[in-house]
C-alpha positions in Angstrom: 0.0 0.0 0.0 1.0 3.6 -0.5 1.8 5.8 2.6 -1.4 7.8 2.0 -3.4 4.6 2.5 -1.8 3.6 5.8 -4.1 5.6 8.0 -7.2 3.9 6.6 -5.6 0.5 7.0 -4.7 1.1 10.6 -8.3 1.9 11.4 -9.1 -1.6 10.3 -6.4 -3.1 12.5 -2.7 -3.7 12.9 -0.7 -6.2 10.8 1.9 -8.3 12.6 4.8 -7.4 10.3 5.4 -4.2 8.3 8.0 -3.2 5.7 8.1 0.6 5.6 10.3 1.4 2.6 11.2 4.3 0.4 13.4 7.4 -0.1 10.9 9.9 1.3 12.1 10.3 4.9 9.0 12.3 6.0 6.7 9.4 4.9 8.8 6.8 6.6 9.0 8.6 9.9 5.3 9.3 9.9 4.4 5.8 8.9 6.3 4.4 11.9 4.7 7.1 14.2 1.3 6.1 13.0 1.9 2.4 13.6 3.4 3.2 17.0 0.3 5.3 17.9 -1.9 2.4 16.9 0.0 0.1 19.2 -1.0 2.5 22.1 2.2 1.9 24.0 2.3 3.7 27.3 5.6 2.2 28.5 8.1 2.7 25.7 11.1 1.8 27.8 9.7 -1.7 28.1 7.7 -2.2 24.9 9.4 -0.2 22.2 12.6 -1.8 21.0 14.8 -0.6 18.1 17.6 -2.5 16.3 20.0 -1.1 13.8 20.7 -3.2 10.7 24.5 -3.4 11.1 24.0 -5.2 14.4 21.7 -7.9 12.8 24.3 -10.1 11.3 24.4 -13.9 11.9 23.4 -14.5 15.5 22.1 -10.9 15.6 19.1 -12.0 13.6 18.5 -15.0 15.8 18.5 -12.6 18.8 16.0 -10.3 17.0 13.6 -13.2 16.4 13.8 -14.1 20.0 13.0 -10.5 20.9 9.9 -10.7 18.7 8.6 -13.5 20.8 8.9 -11.5 24.1 5.6 -10.6 25.6 4.7 -7.0 26.4 4.9 -5.7 30.0 2.1 -3.4 31.3 0.9 -2.8 27.7 -1.3 -4.7 25.3 1.3 -4.7 22.5 5.1 -4.5 21.9 6.7 -2.7 19.0 10.0 -3.9 17.6 11.8 -1.9 14.9 14.7 -3.0 12.7 16.2 0.0 10.8 18.1 -0.4 7.5 17.8 -4.2 7.8 18.5 -6.1 4.5 18.6 -9.8 5.2 19.8 -12.2 2.6 17.5 -14.8 1.0 19.1 -17.4 3.2 18.5 -15.4 6.3 14.9 -14.8 5.3 14.3 -18.5 4.9 16.1 -19.5 8.1 14.8 -16.9 10.5 12.1 -14.5 9.2 9.9 -16.7 7.0 9.1 -19.0 10.0 8.3 -16.0 12.2 6.1 -14.3 9.5 4.2 -17.6 9.1 3.4 -17.7 12.8 4.0 -14.2 14.4 3.6 -13.4 18.0 0.1 -11.9 18.3 1.1 -9.2 20.8 4.2 -8.0 18.8 4.2 -5.5 15.9 7.4 -5.9 13.9 8.4 -3.0 11.6 11.3 -3.1 9.2 12.3 0.5 8.2 14.4 0.8 5.0 15.4 3.7 2.8 15.4 1.5 -0.2 16.2 -1.9 -1.7 19.7 -3.4 -1.9 21.1 -5.9 -4.4 21.6 -9.6 -3.3 19.1 -9.3 -0.5 15.6 -10.8 0.0 12.9 -8.8 -1.7 10.9 -8.3 1.5 8.0 -6.4 -0.1 7.0 -9.5 -2.0 7.2 -11.9 0.9 4.1 -13.6 2.4 3.2 -12.2 5.8 4.8 -8.8 5.2 2.6 -5.7 4.8 4.4 -3.3 2.5 4.1 0.4 3.0 5.5 2.3 0.0 7.2 5.5 1.1 8.8 6.4 -2.2 8.5 9.8 -3.8 4.9 10.3 -5.1 3.9 11.9 -8.3 2.6 15.5 -8.4 -1.1 14.6 -8.6 -1.0 12.3 -5.5 1.1 14.8 -3.5 -1.4 17.6 -4.4 -4.3 15.5 -3.0 -2.2 14.7 0.1 -1.5 18.4 0.5 -5.2 19.2 0.6 -5.4 17.0 3.7 -2.4 18.7 5.3 -4.0 22.1 4.7 -7.3 21.0 6.2 -5.5 19.9 9.4 -4.0 23.4 9.6 -7.5 25.0 9.2 -6.8 26.1 5.6 -8.6 25.8 2.3 -6.3 25.3 -0.6 -7.0 26.0 -4.3 -6.1 23.2 -6.7 -3.6 25.3 -8.7 -2.0 26.5 -5.4 -1.5 22.9 -4.3 0.1 21.9 -7.7 2.4 25.0 -7.6 3.5 24.2 -4.0 4.4 20.7 -5.0 6.6 22.0 -7.8 8.2 24.8 -5.6 9.1 22.2 -3.0 10.4 19.6 -5.5 7.9 17.0 -4.3 9.5 16.9 -0.8 6.8 16.1 1.7 8.6 17.6 4.7 9.0 20.9 3.0 5.4 21.0 1.8 4.2 20.4 5.4 6.5 23.1 6.8 5.5 25.6 4.1 1.8 24.8 4.8 2.3 25.5 8.5 4.0 28.8 7.6 1.0 29.7 5.4 -1.4 28.9 8.3 0.5 31.5 10.4 0.3 34.1 7.7 -3.3 33.6 6.6 -4.8 32.7 10.0 -7.6 30.2 10.8 -10.0 29.4 7.9 -7.6 31.1 5.5 -7.7 30.3 1.8 -4.4 29.4 0.0 -4.3 30.8 -3.5 -1.7 30.6 -6.2 -0.7 34.1 -5.4 -0.1 33.2 -1.7 2.2 30.4 -2.8 4.1 32.7 -5.2 4.5 35.2 -2.4 5.3 33.1 0.6 6.7 29.7 -0.4 10.4 29.5 -1.2 11.2 28.0 -4.6 13.4 24.9 -4.8 16.4 25.2 -7.0 15.0 22.5 -9.3 11.9 24.6 -9.9 14.0 27.7 -10.5 16.0 25.8 -13.2 12.7 24.8 -14.8 11.6 28.5 -14.9 15.0 29.4 -16.3 14.9 26.9 -19.1 11.4 27.9 -20.0 12.4 31.5 -20.1 15.3 30.6 -22.4 12.9 28.7 -24.7 10.6 31.7 -24.9 13.6 34.0 -25.5 12.3 36.1 -22.6 15.6 37.8 -21.7 14.1 40.0 -18.9 12.6 37.0 -17.0 15.7 34.8 -17.7 18.0 37.5 -16.3 15.9 38.0 -13.2 15.9 34.3 -12.4 19.6 33.8 -13.2 20.6 36.8 -11.0 18.6 35.4 -8.1 20.1 31.9 -8.5 23.7 33.1 -8.7 23.1 35.5 -5.8 22.0 32.5 -3.7 25.0 30.3 -4.4 24.1 28.4 -7.6 27.1 27.4 -9.7 27.6 28.6 -13.3 28.5 25.0 -14.3 25.2 23.7 -12.9 23.2 26.4 -14.7 24.9 25.7 -18.0 24.4 22.0 -17.6 20.7 22.5 -17.0 20.4 24.6 -20.1 22.3 22.0 -22.1 20.1 19.2 -20.8 16.9 21.2 -21.7 17.9 21.6 -25.3 19.1 18.0 -25.5 15.6 16.9 -24.4 14.1 19.1 -27.1 16.4 17.4 -29.7 15.4 13.9 -28.4 11.7 14.8 -28.7 12.3 16.2 -32.2 13.9 12.9 -33.2 11.4 10.6 -31.5 8.3 9.3 -33.2 4.9 8.4 -31.7 2.4 10.2 -29.6 3.0 12.5 -26.6 2.2 9.6 -24.3 4.7 7.3 -26.1 7.5 9.8 -25.9 6.6 10.7 -22.3 7.0 7.0 -21.3 10.3 6.8 -23.2 11.7 9.8 -21.5 10.1 9.3 -18.1 8.2 12.6 -18.1 4.5 13.7 -18.2 2.7 13.9 -21.6 2.0 17.5 -20.8 5.7 18.2 -20.7 6.2 16.6 -24.1 3.3 18.7 -25.5 4.8 22.0 -24.2 8.3 21.0 -25.5 6.8 20.3 -28.9 5.3 23.8 -28.9 8.8 25.1 -28.2 10.2 23.1 -31.0 7.5 24.4 -33.4 8.4 28.0 -32.3 12.2 27.7 -32.5 12.6 25.2 -35.3 14.3 21.9 -35.2 17.5 23.2 -36.8 17.8 26.1 -34.3 17.3 23.7 -31.4 19.9 21.3 -32.7 22.4 24.1 -33.2 21.8 25.5 -29.7 22.3 22.0 -28.1 25.6 21.4 -30.0 26.8 24.9 -29.1 25.9 24.6 -25.4 27.4 21.1 -25.2 30.7 22.4 -26.6 30.7 25.3 -24.1 29.9 23.0 -21.2 32.6 20.6 -22.1 35.1 23.3 -22.7 34.4 24.9 -19.3 34.8 21.5 -17.5 38.1 20.8 -19.3 39.5 24.3 -18.5 39.3 25.7 -22.0 36.9 28.4 -20.9 36.1 29.9 -17.5 32.7 28.8 -16.2 31.5 32.4 -16.2 32.7 33.0 -19.7 31.1 29.8 -20.9 27.7 30.6 -19.3 27.5 34.1 -20.7 28.6 33.0 -24.2 25.8 30.4 -24.0 23.3 33.2 -23.0 24.5 35.2 -26.0 23.9 32.2 -28.3 20.4 31.6 -27.0 19.2 35.2 -27.0 21.3 37.2 -29.5 22.7 34.9 -32.1 
């Protein structure tokens, strides 16, 4: 199940074994907190045990399984966590498979991992393991989740405001939550979050600024491009990184120009949204395939030259800007 489905699942009851896995730290932490709250543990010193993965080697796993069979004291349940725990297939078969087939009814066992590792048991597919997917969600799912976060803060949020905040925060759940809390302080109880509020109060992530920069370059809007670039460089962005982002943008345009098929086909091939392909095709139509190809080749040469020491990074970037806007 996805993280956003966990709360509903817990209302129906606790599972004996969970795998909470994914790169989104906020989702992992809150999944564990939700499971712990459902356990209703009032004596954590006695009934909330945590093990680190590096200690669970060989006999360490055997000791963990014995701990899973320990009965709670002065509580109805006992929580046992194993963090960054990646057992091999042999260790799964020897120690964990038998436990998952017949778990202790008063113990909730939670494995908390940032991701998968090679040559380990694929725990998410194992019988008896309830999988909670805490990977980074897509924009649409995060926008829906953000509505719920806003409601808890006493706010109403417009749909376009939620989508913009997701992009400004680079889909990082922790940042979105903290920015929503900031908006609650600014707007007050029963406030309404509009797109204008997000633009005024929410800090843009560097990734989104680069998106705005490349779009301004495609539109040949020099005033907007200069404003964004000045802000980025003033806040510590590196000229190499900016030039690399511009090069990557025009490479993507070249790839779309060369690719056949529908927007959906190309989106699947490149790992982007069909809408992004549609907008890039509009840019291609406006600039022309030959112009885009020439820009990509020129920017690639400048980027390579800057990294090899042929040009200074500042000189390469400003030469690239001259090629985009004034050639």
